[in-house]
C-alpha positions as CSV (number, residue, x, y, z in Angstrom):
1,M,0.0,0.0,0.0
2,T,1.0,3.6,-0.5
3,A,0.7,6.6,1.7
4,A,-0.9,9.9,0.5
5,D,0.3,13.3,1.6
6,A,-2.0,16.3,2.4
7,N,-2.0,17.3,-1.3
8,G,-3.3,13.8,-2.3
9,S,-0.2,12.7,-4.2
10,K,0.8,9.1,-3.7
11,S,4.1,8.5,-1.8
12,Y,6.6,5.7,-2.5
13,D,10.2,4.8,-1.6
14,A,10.9,4.6,-5.3
15,V,9.2,5.3,-8.6
16,V,10.6,3.5,-11.8
17,I,9.9,5.1,-15.1
18,G,9.9,2.4,-17.7
19,G,8.9,-1.3,-17.5
20,G,11.5,-2.9,-19.8
21,P,14.2,-5.4,-18.7
22,G,15.8,-2.8,-16.5
23,G,12.8,-1.2,-15.1
24,Y,10.7,-4.3,-14.3
25,V,13.7,-6.1,-12.8
26,C,14.4,-3.0,-10.7
27,G,10.8,-2.9,-9.5
28,I,10.8,-6.6,-8.6
29,R,14.0,-6.3,-6.7
30,L,12.8,-3.2,-4.8
31,G,9.7,-5.2,-3.9
32,Q,11.8,-8.1,-2.7
33,L,13.7,-5.7,-0.5
34,K,10.4,-4.5,1.1
35,Q,10.5,-1.1,-0.6
36,K,7.3,0.6,-1.7
37,V,7.7,0.9,-5.4
38,L,5.7,2.1,-8.5
39,V,6.7,1.2,-12.0
40,V,5.2,3.5,-14.7
41,E,5.1,2.1,-18.2
42,K,3.5,4.0,-21.2
43,E,3.0,1.0,-23.4
44,E,3.5,-2.7,-22.4
45,V,5.7,-4.1,-19.7
46,G,8.7,-5.8,-21.0
47,G,9.8,-2.9,-23.2
48,V,11.4,-3.3,-26.6
49,C,13.0,-6.6,-25.6
50,L,9.9,-8.6,-24.8
51,N,7.5,-6.9,-27.2
52,W,9.4,-6.4,-30.5
53,G,13.0,-6.9,-29.8
54,C,15.1,-9.7,-28.2
55,V,12.4,-12.3,-27.7
56,P,10.1,-12.0,-30.8
57,S,13.1,-11.7,-33.2
58,K,14.6,-14.9,-31.7
59,A,11.3,-16.7,-32.1
60,L,11.3,-15.9,-35.8
61,I,15.0,-16.8,-36.0
62,S,14.3,-20.1,-34.5
63,A,11.4,-20.7,-36.9
64,S,13.6,-19.8,-39.9
65,H,16.4,-22.0,-38.7
66,T,14.1,-25.0,-38.2
67,Y,12.6,-24.4,-41.7
68,E,16.1,-24.4,-43.2
69,K,17.0,-27.7,-41.3
70,F,14.0,-29.4,-42.7
71,S,14.8,-28.1,-46.2
72,T,18.5,-29.2,-46.1
73,S,18.3,-32.5,-44.2
74,Q,19.0,-34.7,-47.2
75,N,22.6,-35.4,-46.3
76,M,21.4,-36.8,-43.0
77,G,19.4,-39.4,-44.7
78,L,16.2,-37.5,-44.2
79,S,13.8,-36.7,-47.0
80,V,11.2,-34.1,-46.1
81,E,8.7,-33.0,-48.8
82,G,6.3,-30.1,-49.0
83,V,7.9,-28.0,-46.3
84,K,6.0,-24.7,-46.2
85,H,5.8,-21.7,-43.9
86,D,2.5,-20.2,-42.7
87,V,3.4,-16.6,-41.8
88,A,0.1,-15.9,-40.1
89,K,0.4,-18.9,-37.9
90,M,4.1,-18.1,-37.2
91,Q,3.1,-14.6,-36.1
92,E,0.3,-16.0,-33.9
93,W,2.9,-18.2,-32.2
94,K,5.3,-15.4,-31.7
95,T,2.5,-13.2,-30.2
96,G,1.6,-16.0,-27.9
97,I,5.1,-16.0,-26.5
98,I,5.1,-12.3,-26.0
99,K,1.8,-12.5,-24.1
100,K,3.0,-15.3,-21.8
101,L,6.1,-13.4,-20.9
102,T,4.5,-9.9,-20.4
103,G,1.8,-11.6,-18.4
104,G,4.5,-13.2,-16.3
105,V,6.2,-9.9,-15.6
106,R,2.9,-8.4,-14.5
107,Q,2.4,-11.3,-12.1
108,L,5.9,-11.1,-10.8
109,L,5.6,-7.3,-10.0
110,K,2.4,-7.9,-8.2
111,A,3.7,-11.0,-6.3
112,N,6.6,-8.9,-5.0
113,G,4.4,-6.0,-3.9
114,A,5.3,-3.6,-6.7
115,D,2.6,-1.3,-8.1
116,L,2.3,-0.9,-11.9
117,M,0.7,2.2,-13.5
118,A,0.0,2.7,-17.2
119,G,0.8,6.1,-18.3
120,V,3.4,8.7,-19.4
121,A,5.7,10.0,-16.7
122,R,7.6,13.3,-16.4
123,V,10.1,14.2,-13.7
124,T,9.0,17.5,-12.0
125,G,11.4,17.6,-9.1
126,P,14.2,15.7,-7.4
127,N,11.5,13.7,-5.6
128,T,8.4,14.1,-7.7
129,V,7.0,12.6,-10.9
130,E,3.9,13.6,-12.7
131,V,2.1,10.7,-14.6
132,K,-0.6,11.2,-17.3
133,T,-2.5,7.9,-17.0
134,A,-4.0,5.9,-19.8
135,E,-7.4,7.1,-18.7
136,G,-6.4,10.7,-19.1
137,A,-6.0,11.7,-15.6
138,T,-2.9,13.3,-14.0
139,E,-1.4,12.0,-10.9
140,T,1.6,13.3,-8.9
141,I,3.9,10.8,-7.3
142,T,6.5,11.6,-4.6
143,A,9.4,9.3,-4.0
144,R,12.6,9.1,-2.0
145,A,14.3,7.9,-5.3
146,I,13.4,8.1,-9.0
147,V,14.8,5.5,-11.5
148,V,14.9,6.4,-15.1
149,A,14.7,3.2,-17.2
150,T,13.2,4.6,-20.4
151,G,15.3,2.6,-22.8
152,S,15.9,3.4,-26.5
153,T,14.2,3.9,-29.8
154,T,14.9,2.9,-33.3
155,V,16.9,5.5,-35.3
156,E,15.1,6.8,-38.3
157,I,17.0,8.1,-41.4
158,P,15.5,11.3,-42.8
159,T,15.7,10.0,-46.4
160,F,14.0,6.8,-45.4
161,K,11.1,7.8,-43.3
162,F,9.1,4.8,-41.9
163,D,5.7,4.2,-43.6
164,G,5.1,0.9,-41.8
165,Q,4.7,-1.0,-45.0
166,Q,7.7,-0.8,-47.3
167,I,10.1,1.4,-45.3
168,I,10.2,-0.2,-41.9
169,G,12.2,-0.5,-38.7
170,A,12.8,-3.5,-36.4
171,K,9.4,-3.2,-34.8
172,E,7.5,-3.7,-38.0
173,A,10.1,-6.3,-39.3
174,V,9.1,-8.8,-36.5
175,S,5.5,-8.5,-37.5
176,L,5.4,-8.8,-41.3
177,Q,2.4,-10.7,-42.6
178,S,4.2,-11.9,-45.7
179,I,7.7,-12.7,-46.8
180,P,9.1,-9.9,-49.1
181,K,10.5,-11.3,-52.3
182,R,13.3,-8.7,-52.2
183,L,14.5,-7.2,-48.9
184,L,17.1,-4.5,-48.5
185,V,18.7,-3.9,-45.1
186,I,20.2,-0.5,-44.3
187,G,22.8,-1.3,-41.7
188,G,25.1,-4.4,-41.5
189,G,24.9,-4.5,-37.6
190,I,23.3,-6.9,-35.2
191,I,19.6,-6.0,-35.8
192,G,19.9,-5.8,-39.5
193,L,21.7,-9.1,-40.0
194,E,19.7,-11.0,-37.5
195,L,16.3,-10.0,-39.2
196,G,17.8,-10.0,-42.7
197,T,18.8,-13.7,-42.1
198,V,15.4,-14.7,-41.0
199,Y,13.8,-13.5,-44.2
200,Q,16.6,-14.8,-46.4
201,K,16.0,-18.3,-45.0
202,F,12.3,-17.9,-45.9
203,G,13.2,-17.0,-49.5
204,S,13.8,-13.3,-49.6
205,E,16.5,-12.0,-51.9
206,L,18.7,-10.1,-49.4
207,T,20.8,-7.0,-50.0
208,V,22.7,-5.4,-47.2
209,V,24.1,-1.9,-47.2
210,E,26.8,-1.0,-44.6
211,M,28.5,2.3,-44.2
212,T,31.7,1.0,-42.6
213,A,34.3,-1.3,-44.1
214,G,33.0,-4.4,-42.4
215,L,29.8,-6.0,-41.1
216,M,29.1,-5.7,-37.4
217,P,31.6,-3.0,-36.5
218,G,33.3,-3.7,-33.2
219,V,33.0,-7.5,-33.5
220,D,36.3,-9.3,-34.2
221,P,36.6,-9.4,-38.1
222,D,37.7,-13.1,-37.9
223,I,34.3,-13.8,-36.5
224,T,32.2,-11.7,-38.8
225,Q,33.8,-13.2,-41.9
226,V,32.2,-16.5,-41.1
227,V,28.7,-15.1,-41.1
228,E,29.4,-12.9,-44.2
229,K,30.6,-15.9,-46.1
230,K,27.4,-17.8,-45.3
231,L,25.1,-15.0,-46.3
232,V,26.8,-14.6,-49.7
233,K,26.7,-18.3,-50.1
234,H,23.0,-18.1,-49.9
235,G,22.8,-15.3,-52.4
236,A,23.0,-12.2,-50.4
237,K,24.4,-9.0,-52.0
238,I,26.5,-7.0,-49.5
239,F,27.7,-3.4,-50.1
240,K,30.3,-2.3,-47.6
241,S,31.7,1.3,-47.4
242,A,28.4,2.3,-49.0
243,K,25.5,4.5,-48.2
244,A,21.7,4.3,-49.0
245,A,21.3,7.7,-50.6
246,G,17.7,7.6,-51.2
247,Y,14.8,5.9,-53.0
248,E,12.0,6.2,-55.6
249,K,8.8,4.2,-56.0
250,T,8.6,2.3,-59.3
251,K,5.3,2.0,-61.4
252,D,4.8,-1.4,-60.2
253,G,5.0,-0.3,-56.6
254,A,8.5,-1.5,-55.8
255,V,11.3,0.5,-54.1
256,A,14.4,1.5,-56.2
257,V,17.1,2.3,-53.7
258,R,20.0,4.4,-54.8
259,I,23.3,3.2,-53.3
260,E,26.4,5.4,-53.1
261,L,29.4,3.1,-53.3
262,E,33.1,3.8,-52.4
263,G,34.7,6.1,-54.9
264,G,31.6,8.2,-55.6
265,K,29.9,5.6,-57.9
266,F,26.2,4.7,-57.7
267,E,24.1,1.6,-58.0
268,T,20.3,1.1,-57.9
269,V,18.8,-1.9,-56.4
270,V,15.0,-2.5,-56.7
271,V,13.4,-4.3,-53.8
272,D,10.0,-4.7,-52.2
273,V,10.8,-3.8,-48.5
274,V,13.5,-1.8,-47.0
275,L,14.5,-2.5,-43.3
276,V,16.3,0.5,-41.7
277,A,18.5,-1.0,-39.0
278,V,21.1,1.7,-38.3
279,G,21.0,1.6,-34.4
280,M,19.0,2.7,-31.5
281,R,18.9,6.2,-29.7
282,P,18.5,6.7,-26.0
283,N,15.1,8.1,-24.6
284,G,16.6,10.5,-22.1
285,A,15.5,13.8,-23.5
286,G,12.0,15.3,-22.9
287,L,11.5,13.7,-19.4
288,G,12.0,16.9,-17.5
289,L,15.4,15.7,-16.3
290,E,17.3,18.7,-17.6
291,E,14.9,21.1,-15.9
292,I,15.8,19.7,-12.4
293,G,19.5,19.7,-13.2
294,V,20.1,16.1,-14.2
295,K,22.8,15.9,-16.9
296,V,21.5,14.6,-20.3
297,E,24.0,14.2,-23.1
298,R,22.6,13.5,-26.6
299,G,19.7,11.6,-25.1
300,F,21.9,9.6,-22.6
301,V,21.5,10.0,-18.9
302,P,25.0,9.1,-17.4
303,S,25.0,7.3,-14.1
304,D,27.9,6.3,-11.8
305,I,29.0,2.9,-10.5
306,V,25.8,2.5,-8.4
307,G,23.5,3.9,-11.0
308,R,23.1,7.4,-9.5
309,T,23.0,10.5,-11.7
310,N,24.5,13.9,-10.7
311,V,21.3,14.5,-8.8
312,P,21.6,12.1,-5.9
313,S,17.9,11.0,-5.7
314,V,17.7,10.3,-9.4
315,F,19.0,7.0,-10.8
316,A,19.3,5.8,-14.4
317,I,19.7,2.3,-15.8
318,G,19.8,0.4,-19.1
319,D,19.9,1.7,-22.7
320,V,19.3,5.3,-21.6
321,T,22.6,5.4,-19.7
322,A,25.2,4.3,-22.2
323,V,26.3,1.6,-24.7
324,P,26.3,-1.3,-25.0
325,M,22.5,-1.4,-25.2
326,L,21.8,-4.8,-23.9
327,A,18.8,-6.2,-22.0
328,H,20.9,-8.2,-19.6
329,K,23.0,-5.3,-18.7
330,A,19.9,-3.2,-18.0
331,S,18.6,-5.9,-15.7
332,K,21.9,-6.1,-13.8
333,E,21.9,-2.3,-13.5
334,G,18.2,-2.4,-12.2
335,E,19.3,-4.9,-9.5
336,V,22.2,-2.7,-8.4
337,A,20.1,0.5,-8.3
338,A,17.4,-1.3,-6.3
339,E,19.9,-2.6,-3.8
340,V,21.5,0.7,-3.3
341,I,18.1,2.5,-2.9
342,A,17.2,-0.1,-0.3
343,G,20.4,0.7,1.6
344,H,22.5,-2.3,0.6
345,K,26.0,-2.3,-0.8
346,A,26.1,-3.0,-4.5
347,A,27.9,-1.7,-7.6
348,K,28.3,-2.2,-11.4
349,D,31.6,-4.1,-10.8
350,W,31.4,-6.7,-13.6
351,V,34.6,-7.6,-15.6
352,G,32.8,-8.2,-18.9
353,I,29.3,-8.0,-20.3
354,P,28.6,-10.9,-22.8
355,S,26.9,-10.2,-26.1
356,G,24.9,-12.6,-28.1
357,I,24.2,-12.1,-31.8
358,F,21.7,-14.5,-33.4
359,T,23.0,-14.5,-37.0
360,D,23.7,-17.8,-38.8
361,P,26.0,-19.0,-37.4
362,E,25.5,-17.4,-34.0
363,I,28.1,-15.0,-32.6
364,A,28.9,-14.5,-28.9
365,T,31.6,-12.4,-27.2
366,V,32.8,-11.3,-23.9
367,G,35.9,-9.4,-22.9
368,I,38.3,-7.8,-25.3
369,T,39.4,-8.8,-28.8
370,E,42.9,-9.7,-29.9
371,T,43.1,-6.4,-31.7
372,Q,41.8,-4.4,-28.6
373,A,44.3,-6.2,-26.4
374,K,47.2,-5.2,-28.7
375,E,46.0,-1.7,-28.8
376,K,46.3,-1.7,-25.0
377,G,49.9,-2.8,-25.4
378,L,49.2,-6.2,-24.1
379,D,51.2,-9.2,-25.2
380,V,48.6,-11.9,-25.9
381,K,48.2,-15.6,-26.7
382,V,45.3,-16.8,-28.9
383,G,43.9,-20.2,-28.7
384,K,41.4,-21.5,-31.4
385,F,39.4,-24.5,-32.1
386,P,37.0,-25.1,-35.1
387,F,33.6,-26.6,-34.8
388,A,34.4,-28.7,-37.7
389,A,36.6,-30.8,-35.4
390,L,33.8,-31.5,-32.9
391,G,31.9,-34.7,-33.2
392,R,28.9,-33.1,-31.7
393,A,28.9,-30.3,-34.3
394,M,29.2,-32.9,-37.1
395,A,26.3,-34.8,-35.6
396,V,24.0,-31.8,-35.6
397,N,25.2,-31.0,-39.1
398,E,26.5,-27.5,-38.1
399,T,30.2,-27.1,-38.4
400,D,30.8,-23.6,-39.4
401,G,32.8,-21.4,-37.1
402,F,35.3,-21.7,-34.2
403,F,36.1,-20.8,-30.6
404,K,38.8,-18.0,-29.9
405,V,40.2,-17.4,-26.4
406,V,42.4,-14.4,-25.9
407,S,44.7,-14.5,-22.9
408,D,47.7,-12.6,-21.5
409,K,50.9,-14.3,-22.9
410,K,52.8,-14.2,-19.6
411,T,50.2,-14.9,-17.0
412,H,47.6,-17.0,-19.2
413,E,44.8,-14.9,-17.6
414,V,41.7,-15.0,-19.9
415,L,41.1,-11.6,-21.4
416,G,38.3,-12.4,-24.0
417,V,36.3,-15.2,-25.4
418,H,34.8,-15.0,-29.0
419,I,32.6,-17.7,-30.5
420,V,31.0,-18.1,-33.9
421,G,29.1,-21.2,-34.6
422,P,26.1,-23.3,-33.5
423,S,24.7,-22.4,-30.0
424,A,27.4,-19.7,-29.5
425,T,25.0,-17.5,-27.5
426,D,24.6,-20.4,-25.0
427,L,28.2,-21.3,-24.8
428,I,29.5,-17.9,-24.0
429,S,28.3,-18.0,-20.4
430,E,31.3,-20.1,-19.6
431,G,33.5,-17.4,-21.0
432,A,31.7,-14.7,-19.0
433,L,32.2,-16.8,-15.9
434,A,35.9,-17.2,-16.6
435,L,36.4,-13.5,-16.9
436,E,34.4,-12.7,-13.7
437,M,36.6,-15.3,-11.8
438,H,39.8,-14.1,-13.4
439,A,40.4,-17.5,-14.7
440,F,43.4,-18.6,-16.5
441,L,43.8,-20.9,-19.6
442,E,44.6,-23.8,-17.3
443,D,41.4,-23.4,-15.4
444,I,39.3,-24.0,-18.5
445,G,41.6,-26.4,-20.2
446,M,42.0,-28.6,-17.2
447,T,38.2,-28.7,-16.4
448,I,36.7,-31.9,-17.8
449,H,34.0,-31.1,-20.3
450,P,31.4,-33.7,-21.2
451,H,31.8,-35.6,-24.5
452,P,30.4,-35.3,-27.1
453,T,29.3,-31.7,-26.7
454,L,29.8,-28.4,-28.3
455,G,31.2,-27.1,-25.1
456,E,34.3,-29.2,-25.5
457,G,35.5,-26.6,-28.0
458,M,36.0,-24.1,-25.2
459,M,38.3,-26.5,-23.4
460,E,40.2,-27.3,-26.5
461,A,40.6,-23.6,-27.5
462,A,42.1,-22.9,-24.1
463,L,44.4,-25.9,-24.3
464,N,45.4,-24.7,-27.9
465,G,46.4,-21.4,-26.3
466,L,48.8,-23.4,-24.1
467,G,50.0,-25.5,-27.0
468,Q,48.4,-28.6,-25.6
469,A,45.1,-29.1,-27.6
470,V,44.6,-32.7,-28.5
471,H,42.2,-32.6,-31.4
472,V,43.8,-29.9,-33.4
473,V,47.4,-29.2,-34.5
474,N,49.0,-26.7,-32.1
475,R,50.8,-24.0,-34.0
476,P,53.8,-22.2,-32.4
477,D,53.3,-18.5,-31.5
478,K,54.0,-16.3,-34.6
């Protein structure tokens, strides 16, 4: 229950603005810690992640991967005829997953004593928030602490304004009711390649336009090359160091996209749908934060090691604070902020934040790359092991990719783990634990891994870094 002051405003220990992976986790944790908490969400709990980001996109990725497995199972001695995809039914299945998860979040908030309000919140003071409810009323909330967890929004290009039909963003891309015959993706980053791969598997002719010299900037080029090779093998056209300059509608209703190539040359590609996937922008502006003195930089709301902004009573977590914009990072920051607000000791003291990319094959990374280590002046050892040498990978008919473990050459401490291959996003958790525990190559290499599994590749890559791998030839350091 909440208390009301003389002016009729509701009073809480904390009010959380935003019910995404950062906000709802913060709300639940505050409730667990016996704090009176209100979570305000203007749309649906779960935020981008549960409603049209992480989860629904992975549902479609899973469906497309299963479709491909059925279609290419001949070499396993399986003959499957008449494999079809029913987009309407697939979307119904995806929507069912979303409803289960968002319903679960609502139940968890309630079970932990957290209140949930539908409305648009605006910060009006260091300890006050004004909420315009879904019913049109305005309520004033007072709280000892305010947590800003407003997330991020798809970036829109001025020359490719969304129309919801042929020029779309990720939100529309996970809800298409038909498979576009020709799809052009602007942006060769994570979102663009994940969703582009989905529709390529279902039959779309895929074109990718990336402004930088390589796909997925920031990811180890050794890793991204494996994904690029498979995309091209399946017919994708990839333009790197290129820019989508604009488009025109053709007489038959298609979209003719003009692409500026390196050297000032141009090429036109005619497609049916254009997916703009050039990133996300933080939702920190326009919340009233600047008016009360909270620092807001280009939409970001910077916060310190405990999640506190420059105004002590205001906290910020998740995408709105800084990159990387990852749901699991937001959740962890939500837990930290909740614990600090409740008077406990907590901090954002992680060694590495793992990242999972659900392309084909999957990519997962944690820690620094070989290049980043060398830029820091570190002398490194690199251990690698290919999926092609794993019996389990052969058995599931997915052998593209490898494990790569970067370590300090002198001490053997693990500095980074990078995987491209089947189930990479599941396998990376061992790498994340290794970094958090300040593990050495010997810790991973001498730990018995079950056989036959994909996880053996992690052990072998660590042993390869020591020159002791059994199932691959160990090369001397260059």
